[in-house]
C-alpha angles and dihedrals in degrees: 000000000000119000092210114121104235091185088078095053115120132015138234091276119121121198109220119194116179133145088225089071106095104158090226120141087254097048102141095210095050090046088051091050090053092048087054090055100261118145130206115249115196113230105176120284104335110202105168101131097215104007135110136176111215123186113200094194101051091031094228133129134191137182118266119251118218112246094001126100106213097182142000107274127223106250091002090257141094121252134193128254096257091049091050091051091052091052093042094053091051090056093040089058089068097037113143094014121118116252111257147147116255135200115223089259092051090047091050090052091047092050090049090050093048091049091054097030097118093049092045093049091047090052092047091048091051091050091049091050091051090048092048093047091051093047097048091037086070087061099230119199120239089253090054089047091054091049090051090048090052090050091050091051092048089051088062109091094216095053090042089056098044105032135051121222089252092052092052091049088051092050092049089051092047092051094040093130091058092043091050090050090054090047092052090049088051096239110167114246090240090057091049091048090052091059097034092116089060092050092050096040 
């Protein structure tokens, strides 16, 4: 029995063959790919007349090359533009979400969230803006801001378990320039605490 891990076979590249692909500057499909954030990656002199490789993970595409396999292809077969778009929009629906296994109830809640995502995010944004306006409307000093940031970090169970109050104070002092930048941009201490691991990375 082979020890090769077949689970890793293939990539996220789709091979799209469609006579509608013309590679002209006005090619509707290529314009659509660019609008969706895909970038062209040169791969030698592509000469496939109506063929594209498109990778939905790395968001790159390149022209097919007759007789040369440039990447492993999902399903080992070409598909048409409309078929690719159907598949792409299914994956785009979950873009930015962590991979996980869902019960039917969890999936139902996720679908409900995704259906109302724009409205929910707009409401959350409005609440954050009100919170920020109220906080900075009180005209806190930088020292008060640092104390509130420390409190926000200590309210996080992970930081509370792994850091002492003194260690957090020391980190805030060490990254004072970044903290001051957030203060000047009027970022709420809770928002800064939420991305603290990025600041200290």
